[in-house]
C-alpha atoms as one frame of an Amber mdcrd trajectory, in Angstrom:
protein
 -12.813  12.930  14.380 -10.376  13.070  17.277  -8.904  10.120  19.194  -7.171
  10.513  22.562  -4.834   7.683  23.581  -3.546   7.065  27.100  -0.099   5.422
  26.989  -0.014   1.660  27.614   2.044  -1.323  26.516   0.131  -3.557  24.119
  -0.085  -7.321  24.607  -2.052 -10.158  23.039  -2.829 -11.964  19.781  -4.330
 -10.570  16.608  -5.125 -11.992  13.191  -3.538 -10.206  10.251  -6.184  -8.318
   8.297  -6.499  -9.020   4.547  -3.912  -7.364   2.326  -5.280  -4.285   0.574
  -2.570  -4.524  -2.097  -3.333  -8.172  -2.840  -7.102  -7.645  -2.768  -6.932
  -4.807  -5.336  -5.139  -7.142  -7.720  -7.402 -10.151  -7.169 -10.496  -7.991
  -7.663  -9.242  -6.572 -10.969  -8.229  -9.968 -12.347 -11.523 -11.470 -11.176
 -13.539  -8.707 -12.845 -11.646  -9.058 -16.135 -12.160 -12.827 -16.137 -15.888
 -12.286 -15.668 -16.026  -9.619 -18.383 -14.503 -12.178 -20.740 -16.981 -14.858
 -19.672 -14.413 -16.865 -17.729 -15.667 -16.344 -14.182 -15.982 -19.049 -11.558
 -19.339 -19.314  -9.816 -17.757 -21.282  -6.953 -15.388 -18.472  -5.966 -16.063
 -16.577  -2.742 -16.535 -12.852  -3.187 -13.806 -10.615  -1.754 -15.424  -8.398
   0.897 -15.032  -4.632   1.167 -12.835  -4.198   4.235 -11.560  -0.652   3.673
 -12.539   2.494   1.799  -9.914   1.806  -0.884 -11.182  -1.720  -1.577 -14.767
  -0.446  -1.675 -13.655   2.114  -4.280 -12.044  -0.528  -6.482 -15.079  -2.828
  -6.216 -17.428   0.025  -7.102 -15.361   1.023 -10.116 -15.126  -2.546 -11.393
 -18.909  -2.936 -11.124 -19.297   0.323 -13.048 -17.010  -0.942 -15.847 -19.861
  -3.141 -17.076 -21.813   0.003 -18.034 -21.507   2.157 -21.125 -19.373   5.304
 -20.544 -18.683   4.348 -16.901 -18.302   6.918 -14.125 -15.490   5.620 -11.913
 -15.406   7.055  -8.387 -11.942   6.235  -7.036 -12.585   7.823  -3.641  -9.178
   8.658  -2.191  -7.469   5.555  -3.569  -4.400   6.202  -5.690  -4.134   2.469
  -6.412  -7.663   2.402  -7.824  -7.038   5.368 -10.120  -3.624   4.284 -11.386
  -4.578   0.639 -11.870  -7.866   1.339 -13.620  -6.818   4.150 -15.971  -5.295
   1.690 -18.485  -7.664  -1.154 -17.575 -10.781   0.909 -18.253  -9.477   2.150
 -21.585  -8.669  -1.405 -22.641 -12.352  -2.373 -22.334 -14.279   0.823 -23.132
 -14.040   3.886 -25.387 -14.980   6.479 -22.774 -14.676   6.683 -18.985 -14.846
   9.454 -16.396 -12.711   9.295 -13.250 -13.612  11.143 -10.052 -12.051  11.239
  -6.597 -11.741  13.126  -3.346  -9.206  14.416  -0.854  -5.693  14.632  -2.219
  -6.343  12.164  -5.042  -7.115  14.743  -7.775  -3.680  16.312  -7.207  -1.681
  13.072  -7.021   0.477  12.510 -10.124  -0.417  10.152 -12.951   2.440  11.168
 -15.244   4.133   9.653 -17.196   1.418   6.966 -17.449  -0.951   9.591 -18.819
   1.489  10.620 -21.552   2.110   6.986 -22.556  -1.628   6.399 -22.836  -2.045
   9.544 -24.943   0.574   8.199 -27.360  -1.439   4.963 -27.545  -4.768   6.450
 -28.549  -6.300   7.936 -25.379  -7.405  11.554 -24.969  -7.563  13.144 -21.492
  -9.808  16.117 -20.759 -11.274  17.889 -17.730 -14.541  19.681 -18.404 -15.566
  20.306 -14.781 -14.075  20.638 -11.309 -15.988  17.526 -10.218 -13.818  15.121
 -12.198 -10.163  14.122 -12.321 -10.200  13.083 -15.978 -12.567  12.209 -18.754
 -10.722   9.752 -20.995 -11.812   8.821 -24.512 -10.268   6.497 -27.075  -9.452
   2.807 -26.773  -5.941   1.991 -25.536  -3.772   0.670 -28.362  -1.010  -1.969
 -28.077   2.672  -1.216 -28.620   5.807  -0.241 -26.727   5.310   1.616 -23.425
   8.272   3.350 -21.766   8.195   4.236 -18.075  10.689   5.038 -15.322  10.874
   2.373 -12.648  11.340   4.813  -9.785   8.122   6.884  -9.971   5.241   4.472
  -9.270   5.038   0.708  -9.620   1.253   1.217  -9.811   1.596   2.476 -13.389
   3.305  -0.773 -14.350   0.679  -2.858 -12.572  -2.156  -1.069 -14.365  -0.572
  -1.725 -17.748   0.221  -5.344 -16.882  -3.493  -5.917 -16.250  -4.649  -4.017
 -19.345  -2.240  -5.016 -22.111  -3.149  -8.757 -22.286  -6.657  -7.641 -23.338
  -5.442  -5.798 -26.452  -5.438  -7.337 -29.899  -1.673  -7.295 -30.445   1.500
  -7.777 -28.405   2.912  -5.033 -26.178   6.075  -4.281 -24.237   6.739  -2.213
 -21.119  10.321  -0.921 -20.999  11.820   0.598 -17.839  14.262   3.489 -18.127
  15.445   3.305 -14.487  15.750   0.483 -11.931  12.410  -0.710 -10.586  11.521
   0.430  -7.062   8.791  -1.327  -5.048   9.536  -4.383  -7.175   7.656  -6.570
  -4.700   4.367  -4.954  -5.700   4.999  -5.747  -9.355   5.921  -9.313  -8.384
   2.593  -9.558  -6.557   0.836  -8.438  -9.750   2.716 -11.034 -11.789   1.745
 -13.758  -9.294  -1.941 -12.830  -9.613  -1.735 -12.682 -13.411  -0.161 -16.140
 -13.491  -2.902 -17.507 -11.226  -5.495 -16.177 -13.712  -3.738 -17.742 -16.720
  -2.049 -14.603 -18.095   1.426 -14.911 -19.593   4.017 -12.147 -19.131   7.689
 -12.553 -20.031  10.047 -10.620 -17.756  13.519  -9.651 -18.947  15.938  -8.787
 -16.120  19.512  -7.724 -15.559  21.577  -7.325 -12.394  19.410  -4.367 -11.264
  16.145  -6.289 -11.631  13.391  -6.238 -14.298  14.085  -4.050 -17.318  11.165
  -4.987 -19.586   7.913  -6.940 -19.707   6.631  -8.590 -22.890   2.860  -9.098
 -22.922   1.138 -11.114 -25.667  -2.221  -9.752 -26.782  -5.584 -11.521 -27.087
  -5.181 -13.335 -23.783  -8.025 -14.678 -21.658  -8.315 -14.202 -17.899  -9.608
 -17.390 -16.254 -10.774 -17.198 -12.637  -9.258 -19.991 -10.505 -10.992 -21.776
  -7.654 -11.233 -19.706  -4.480  -8.272 -17.294  -4.641  -7.474 -16.174  -1.085
  -6.451 -12.667  -0.036  -3.150 -12.778   1.851  -2.653 -11.342   5.316  -1.418
  -7.766   5.148   2.222  -7.073   6.083   1.791  -3.284   5.796  -0.829  -2.999
   8.507   0.607  -5.862  10.572   3.831  -3.851  10.781   2.108  -1.480  13.222
   1.281  -4.331  15.621   4.719  -5.927  15.320   6.326  -2.589  16.172   3.989
  -2.240  19.187   5.372  -5.551  20.413   8.937  -4.320  20.040   8.158  -1.150
  22.032   8.009  -2.979  25.345   4.890  -4.982  24.550   4.251  -8.597  23.568
   2.244  -9.020  20.350   1.526 -12.132  18.308   0.282 -11.550  14.765  -1.213
 -14.617  13.066  -1.806 -15.494   9.415   1.093 -13.835   7.588   2.760 -15.470
   4.600   6.564 -15.639   4.715   6.612 -16.385   0.974   4.527 -13.348   0.082
   5.703 -10.942  -2.612   4.503  -8.046  -0.439   7.584  -5.845   0.009   6.468
  -4.725   3.463   7.356  -8.106   4.921  10.795  -6.424   5.166   9.574  -5.091
   8.517  10.468  -8.490   9.975  14.079  -8.173   8.816  14.324  -4.593  10.101
  12.856  -5.515  13.497  15.442  -8.251  13.806  18.238  -5.897  12.748  17.121
  -3.371  15.375  17.238  -6.015  18.107  13.582  -6.932  18.687  12.859 -10.397
  20.078  11.044 -12.428  17.407   9.502 -15.905  17.525   8.018 -17.494  14.385
   5.664 -20.470  14.571   4.368 -22.314  11.501   0.579 -22.531  11.240  -0.199
 -24.330   7.972   1.172 -24.087   4.470   3.296 -20.954   4.279   1.301 -19.121
   6.972   2.988 -18.288  10.247   2.383 -16.735  13.629   4.890 -14.008  14.565
   5.467 -12.962  18.166   7.461  -9.798  18.880   8.511  -8.723  22.371  10.252
  -5.657  23.693  14.013  -5.561  23.998  16.866  -3.080  23.872  16.620  -1.573
  20.395  19.563  -0.339  18.351  19.815   2.289  15.640  20.114   0.976  12.089
  20.827   2.221   8.594  18.379   1.057   5.930  17.076   1.863   2.459  13.291
   1.887   2.035  13.013   2.493  -1.712  11.456  -0.966  -2.151   9.052  -0.679
   0.812   8.184   2.996   1.436   4.864   2.222   3.169   6.539   0.854   6.305
   8.340   4.138   7.038   5.665   5.485   9.456   5.821   2.516  11.903   9.545
   2.041  11.270  10.203   5.656  12.260   8.412   5.109  15.572  10.461   1.949
  16.179  13.752   3.742  15.539  12.769   6.625  17.798  13.019   4.089  20.659
  16.501   2.884  19.640  19.587   3.585  21.748  21.390   5.351  18.910  20.801
   7.319  15.738  19.306   5.731  12.602  19.465   6.656   8.932  16.600   5.857
   6.542  17.471   6.447   2.877  15.533   5.980  -0.367  12.682   8.226   0.777
  12.100  10.204  -2.417   8.709   8.655  -3.301   7.369   9.213   0.210   6.605
  12.788  -0.823   3.838  11.735  -3.250   1.797   9.474  -0.971  -1.503  10.380
   0.751   0.570  13.052   2.456   4.151  14.147   2.024   5.259  11.400   4.380
   8.744  12.804   4.853   7.138  15.940   6.288   4.170  14.302   8.034   6.170
  11.521   9.716   8.760  14.050  10.856   6.144  16.457  12.194   4.288  13.646
  13.975   7.418  12.369  15.771   8.805  15.842  16.477   5.511  17.096  17.906
   5.603  14.246  20.434   9.129  15.111  21.560  11.312  13.079  19.201  13.689
  14.362  16.558  13.715  13.570  12.872  15.576  15.645  10.300  15.720  15.038
   6.576  17.270  16.027   3.295  16.241  15.093  -0.235  17.047  11.382   0.097
  17.515  10.531   3.786  15.733  10.824   7.130  17.888  10.884  10.255  16.152
   9.651  13.420  17.622  10.379  16.816  17.226   7.462  19.226  15.172   8.465
  22.250  13.675   5.956  24.668  10.783   8.208  25.710   8.407  10.651  24.042
   6.376  13.266  25.860   3.006  13.028  24.133   0.885  15.811  22.692  -1.377
  16.515  19.715  -0.625  15.322  16.180  -2.329  15.898  12.851  -2.904  12.806
  10.726  -2.799  14.946   7.564  -5.754  12.721   6.596  -3.181   9.954   6.017
  -4.142   6.531   7.380  -0.550   5.464   8.052   0.246   8.644   9.986  -2.818
   8.163  12.204  -1.854   4.556  12.951   1.807   5.436  13.532   0.786   8.123
  16.041  -1.227   5.521  17.949   1.814   3.217  18.003   3.994   6.112  19.195
   1.766   6.446  22.269   3.460   3.273  23.583   6.572   5.433  24.126   4.869
   8.492  25.591   4.591   9.796  29.150   1.355  11.682  28.455  -1.694  11.269
  26.255  -1.540  11.447  22.467  -4.371  13.237  20.661  -4.774  12.384  16.971
  -6.716  14.915  14.915  -8.542  13.504  11.846  -8.100   9.969  13.158 -10.871
   8.761  10.814  -8.153   8.577   8.169  -7.636   4.929   9.238 -10.827   4.047
   7.319  -8.833   4.219   4.099  -7.121   0.900   4.796  -8.049  -0.323   8.295
 -11.451   0.863   9.610 -11.224  -1.412  12.674  -7.773  -0.209  13.709  -8.782
   1.482  16.964 -11.063  -1.410  17.923  -8.144  -3.811  17.452  -5.833  -1.381
  19.278  -8.180  -1.516  22.285  -8.401  -5.325  22.114  -4.639  -5.463  22.699
  -4.856  -3.284  25.775  -4.732   0.142  24.164  -6.671   2.878  25.942  -8.346
   5.163  23.425 -11.315   7.519  23.446 -12.744   8.738  20.148 -14.740  11.942
  19.799 -16.672  13.139  16.774
């Protein structure tokens, strides 16, 4: 699919869509509570609002079957979360997936699971792994700077085992906010995890075995900071956007976009709605270059890069190492997207350097089948003199199928062709 966008400044109000990261976690905890007979019939079902959430829901439904076949679609979260979860509740499971997912890394989680009783095999090109053998409790050792999703998967699985377990980190934990979100969900479902920390953050997690998940009354999926970041940046690029229903107390690490917008000079107004939910209005202003480290919130780099392209001076974005193992190599894909529109991003192993440039020319960009690249290219059109054509724009379905509809509701001018 191809989408052609005519440059325009975006204005208006929009409700934050549900958080994909939070929904994954609520769905898994909910399913485990129900498997243990501790479900809550009064709880509202969490809807499928993106391809990734549909994949997780489908896999969790399949877990009730013998020798389940788990189709993870293109969702790395689904695969990495459910590898240990599945093997905590069954003796055999087959994992399939599409797109780049079969080539995305699962080491060293895989090796830790092998040491704890699981056997991985691949007997056809149609599968990612066939895994046999029940996951055994014990000490699990993982680096903290590869994927927080490995830690989340184990945190969900290990309380189900018949003895106590420990997860020990060999390096400081990156994307700690995502692990904190997992811990919040586990606590809400009655699961106890003891966290041991030092000055660098968590260093180990102690998880008692034989625990019971208990579904609480009506858990609510938070508004999504990751996808809201695109709208907030549109406001800062000469527009006027109000995003409603975000939680300032959320553990989602991507709420850092608010701090970075403020640091760059965007005009921000925050209005309380109810509880911890707020309405955030962002308006255009003179933007300044900034230096920042994104190791704890790598997913906001695509919209952040567009924001900093509009700054009046150069910016430096460090801590980018894990961007290379996302849906695309986001160091390369973000750089190519901005550069193809007339901006300038250069990079080395750890840092992206973004030249401030108040205007982009426009042109054709490839989404690399990466939802965040497609959305960032649409946001970049706010800076362009000419149209922006996004090839493979259907990539937005992974996390935000209604993105272009919402883009148009805020005054965006887009034409989609099959």
